[in-house]
C-alpha positions in Angstrom: -162.5 190.3 -117.3 -163.7 188.0 -119.6 -162.5 189.6 -123.5 -159.2 189.6 -121.3 -158.7 186.8 -120.6 -159.3 185.4 -123.9 -156.9 187.9 -125.6 -154.3 186.4 -123.3 -155.2 183.4 -124.1 -154.6 184.1 -127.3 -151.8 185.8 -127.5 -150.7 182.5 -125.3 -151.4 180.2 -127.7 -150.2 182.0 -130.9 -146.7 181.1 -129.2 -147.4 177.7 -130.0 -148.7 179.1 -133.6 -149.4 176.3 -136.2 -152.5 176.2 -138.8 -154.5 174.0 -136.0 -153.3 177.1 -133.7 -155.2 179.2 -135.7 -158.3 177.7 -136.4 -158.7 177.9 -132.7 -158.0 181.5 -132.5 -160.7 181.8 -134.8 -163.4 180.4 -133.5 -163.1 177.3 -136.4 -161.9 174.2 -134.2 -163.4 172.3 -137.6 -160.7 173.2 -139.2 -158.7 171.1 -136.9 -157.3 167.5 -136.8 -159.8 165.7 -133.7 -156.9 163.0 -134.3 -153.8 160.9 -133.2 -151.8 163.8 -132.3 -148.7 161.3 -132.5 -146.6 160.0 -129.0 -148.8 160.2 -125.9 -148.4 162.1 -123.1 -146.4 160.3 -120.6 -147.2 160.4 -116.9 -144.9 162.8 -115.0 -142.7 160.2 -113.2 -142.8 157.0 -115.3 -140.6 154.3 -114.4 -137.3 154.3 -115.3 -136.0 152.1 -118.5 -134.0 149.2 -118.6 -130.5 149.3 -119.4 -129.8 147.0 -122.4 -125.8 147.6 -122.1 -126.1 150.1 -124.9 -125.8 154.0 -124.5 -128.1 155.7 -127.0 -127.2 158.4 -129.7 -130.7 160.1 -130.4 -129.6 162.4 -133.2 -131.2 165.5 -133.8 -132.6 166.7 -137.0 -135.4 169.8 -139.2 -134.9 171.6 -135.4 -136.5 175.5 -135.9 -138.6 177.7 -133.9 -140.8 180.8 -134.3 -139.7 184.3 -134.2 -141.8 185.6 -130.8 -145.1 187.5 -131.6 -145.4 190.9 -130.9 -144.7 192.3 -127.4 -144.8 188.7 -125.7 -141.3 186.7 -124.3 -142.5 183.2 -125.4 -142.0 181.0 -128.1 -141.9 177.4 -129.3 -139.6 175.9 -131.0 -139.8 172.1 -132.7 -137.5 169.2 -133.8 -137.6 165.3 -134.6 -135.2 162.6 -133.4 -134.7 159.3 -133.8 -132.7 156.8 -132.4 -129.0 156.0 -133.8 -128.4 153.2 -131.7 -129.8 151.6 -128.8 -133.6 150.7 -128.4 -134.7 153.4 -126.2 -134.6 156.2 -124.4 -136.3 159.3 -123.2 -136.5 162.8 -123.7 -137.1 164.6 -119.6 -136.6 168.0 -120.6 -135.0 170.9 -122.7 -133.1 174.3 -122.3 -132.9 177.0 -124.0 -129.7 178.9 -124.0 -130.9 183.2 -121.8 -134.3 180.9 -121.2 -135.6 181.4 -118.7 -137.4 178.0 -118.9 -138.6 175.4 -121.2 -141.2 173.1 -121.3 -142.3 170.1 -123.2 -146.1 171.2 -123.9 -149.2 169.3 -126.1 -152.7 169.9 -127.5 -155.2 168.0 -126.0 -158.8 168.0 -127.0 -161.0 169.8 -123.3 -164.5 168.3 -123.0 -166.2 170.7 -125.6 -164.2 170.5 -128.4 -161.8 173.1 -127.9 -158.3 172.5 -128.0 -155.5 173.3 -125.2 -151.3 173.8 -124.0 -150.3 171.4 -121.4 -146.4 170.2 -120.2 -146.6 166.5 -120.4 -144.5 164.4 -119.1 -141.3 163.0 -120.1 -142.3 161.8 -124.0 -140.4 158.2 -125.0 -138.5 157.6 -128.6 -137.7 154.1 -128.9 -135.6 152.2 -131.9 -136.8 152.4 -135.8 -139.6 155.8 -134.4 -139.1 159.0 -134.1 -140.1 161.1 -131.9 -141.9 164.9 -133.3 -142.4 168.1 -132.2 -144.3 170.3 -135.1 -147.0 172.5 -134.8 -150.1 171.2 -133.4 -148.7 168.6 -131.7 -145.8 168.6 -129.1 -143.5 171.2 -129.3 -141.0 172.6 -127.2 -142.7 176.0 -124.7 -139.9 178.6 -124.1 -140.5 181.2 -122.2 -138.4 184.4 -120.7 -135.9 184.2 -124.1 -135.4 187.6 -125.6 -137.1 188.2 -128.5 -135.6 186.2 -131.9 -135.7 187.0 -135.1 -136.3 185.2 -138.8 -132.4 184.3 -139.6 -131.3 184.1 -136.9 -130.4 180.8 -134.9 -131.1 179.8 -131.3 -128.9 176.9 -129.8 -130.3 174.7 -126.8 -130.0 171.4 -125.4 -132.4 168.0 -125.2 -131.8 166.3 -121.8 -132.5 162.6 -122.4 -133.1 159.7 -119.5 -130.0 157.1 -120.8 -128.5 159.4 -123.7 -128.2 162.7 -121.6 -127.8 165.7 -122.9 -128.0 165.8 -126.8 -127.1 170.3 -127.6 -129.4 170.6 -130.3 -129.6 174.1 -132.9 -132.7 175.8 -133.4 -133.5 178.3 -136.6 -135.5 180.9 -136.3 -137.9 180.4 -139.3 -141.9 180.7 -139.6 -141.3 177.7 -141.0 -138.9 174.5 -140.6 -136.2 174.7 -142.4 -135.7 173.1 -145.3 -135.0 168.6 -145.3 -130.9 167.6 -145.4 
């Protein structure tokens, strides 16, 4: 039973990918960066952002999604977001066309020094900052999507507290797309 649970956990972690995730699956916790992984994993019900009179405009770039691990219906998606206009906004949810559900996820270190994935709350984006969803850190966990393969694209929506819905096209590949 324990072997089955460990195998299931390893397969689930494969969807989040990245060298840090591979180190965890190989049992090499020493190969991981134990430092900061970007934005704080916010509380699930933060206070509303103040209205500064400017509707935020969110710019999304480098959006990509990993191909499905063989035999799984879960994968991970990544992107970078900045504010083109406005002082602050907050990513509250996401959706991917054809997926059953999408969760904002992050990696945390447990008491035994092992990396674990967890759903995280809304992620704040302030003017001048960059919100990065990347392997080994924040990511979108995509559940129930028919398998995708490298070279395809998948449409999605990032939902921000103030800017509303921001359409995104995710390129499917083994790594982030080349910078524009």
